[in-house]
LONU-227302 format. One record per residue (C-alpha): residue in three letters; x, y, z negated. Coordinates in steps of 0.25 Angstrom, whole numbers, plus 5000, padded with zeros to 4 digits. Example, Ala and Ser with C-alpha at 12.3 -4.5 7.8 and 13.67 -1.06 7.14 Angstrom:
# LONU-227302
ALA504949824969 SER505549964971 
This chain:
# LONU-227302
MET528450014992 TRP529349914998 SER530849944999 GLY531649935012 ARG531749775010 CYS530749665007 PHE530649644992 ASN531049514985 PHE529849434982 SER530549314974 ALA530149374961 ILE528749384965 ASN528649244969 ARG529249194956 LEU528249274948 LEU527049224956 CYS527549084955 PHE527749094940 VAL526349154938 LEU525749044946 VAL526448934939 LEU526048984925 SER524649004930 GLY524548854932 PHE524848824917 PRO523748884909 GLY524148894895 TYR525548854898 ILE526548914888 LEU528048904886 THR528148914871 ALA527348874859 ASP527348934845 VAL527548844833 THR526948884820 LEU527048834806 GLN525648784801 SER526148724787 ILE527348684779 GLU527648614766 ILE529048604761 TYR529348494751 THR530648544745 THR531548664745 HIS533048654746 ASP533448774738 TRP534048724724 LEU533748864718 LYS532248834719 THR531948974726 LYS530848994736 PRO531348934749 THR531449004762 VAL530848904773 TYR531048934787 PHE530848864801 CYS531848874812 CYS532148814826 LYS533548804831 GLY534048934837 GLU532849014832 ASN532549114820 LYS532049064807 THR530549064803 ILE530449084788 LEU529249034781 PRO528949134771 ASP527849064764 VAL528548934762 LYS529148934748 GLU528648814740 SER528848664742 ASN527648574743 VAL526748684747 THR526048684760 TYR526148814768 LYS525148834779 PHE525148944790 LYS524248994801 GLY525349004812 GLU525149154812 GLU526149204801 SER527149304805 TRP528349204805 GLN527549114815 PRO527849044824 LEU528948954820 THR529548934834 GLU529148924848 LEU529248794856 LEU529648804871 SER529248704881 LYS529548564877 LYS530848594870 CYS531048564855 LYS531648644845 ARG532548614833 CYS531748674821 GLY531548654806 PHE531148714793 TYR532248764784 GLU532448824770 GLN533348944770 ASP534548934760 LEU535649024754 ILE536748934759 PRO537148934773 PHE536248814778 ASP534748814776 ASP534048694771 VAL533248614781 PHE531848554778 ASP531848494792 GLU532248524806 TRP531748444819 GLU531448464834 LEU530148534836 CYS529548504849 PRO528248544856 ASP527848394856 ASP527748394841 PHE526448484842 LYS525748394853 ALA524848324843 HIS524048384831 ASN523548504838 GLY524848564840 LYS525348544826 TYR526648474821 THR526948424807 HIS528348414803 VAL528748334790 LYS530048314784 GLN530048224771 ALA530348294758 GLU530548424766 LEU529348484773 ASN528048464781 ALA527748574791 THR526648584802 LEU526948664814 SER525948714825 CYS526148734840 PRO524748724847 LYS525448764861 CYS526548664860 HIS525748554868 THR525848644880 LEU527348634879 SER527448484876 GLY526348424884 ASP525548454897 ALA526348584900 HIS527548504905 VAL526848404914 ALA526748414929 ALA525248454928 VAL524448554920 LYS522948574919 ASP522248694922 ASN521048754915 GLY520048664922 GLY520848544917 ARG521348504931 THR522748464933 MET523548554941 PRO524948504945 ILE526148584944 VAL526448554959 ILE525248634963 ILE525748754955 LEU527148744961 LEU526548734975 ALA525648854972 CYS526848934967 LEU527548894980 ALA526448934989 VAL526249074982 THR527749094983 VAL527749064998 LEU526549155000 VAL527149264993 ALA528449255001 VAL527749245014 GLY526849365011 LEU528049455006 VAL528949415018 ALA527749455027 ALA527549585020 CYS529049615021 LYS529149585036 TYR527949675038 TRP528549785030 GLN529849765038 LYS529049775051 LYS528349905046 LYS529649965042 ARG530249935056 GLN529049995063 ARG529150125054 GLU530650135058 GLN530350115072 ALA529250215072 GLN530250315065 PHE531350295075 LEU530350315087 LYS529850435080 LEU531250495079 PHE531550455093 GLU530350525098 GLU530650655089 GLY532050655096 ASP531450655110 ASP530550765106 MET531650845101 GLU532450825114 ASP531250865122 GLU531050995114 LEU532551025115 GLY532550995130 LEU533650895128 GLY532950785137 ASP532950875149 THR534350925147 LEU534850775147 
């Protein structure tokens, strides 16, 4: 039931608009997982010759330890489904400062290499990117969905399932039209409800007035006056 005043429909408008805009981007995603396909380290930095602890990390994120990587000059291959995967997530077209490191007992860990990891790195070669640092490592990363972050998802037109181009302006106009229609419909409904409320109040007032006249007639007050 409605309360004594018309409800605020701005939240409904925003929700409808959001759903409509997303519906115009089939398969559009906001983030993409980056997984490790293979890695080979060419050296270790520990003078004690113990088994190294190799990890991947992006600035401001937690370490992802690679538990199987223990020997140099050995190629380790992964399926991308391991418990420690993915390595990180890429958001929109924004790059991240990431790298492979070797955990050390001293305050600072050793660096195999660190670089700017970007969605554009994965545009070629079926969503794979190979990073090589001479005398340090060779690593192949995979991000099949990164092309949606770096390519056509950010141009002014998108393609629907039939391969036809649907400009964003059409989506925005449709969103505006839905907002207007919803606003007009809710305003009309609110006015209708207010009209019915006034009619009920008038009917109740007339009923009370008539009941008052009946009571005066029963008591003979009308003749006395």
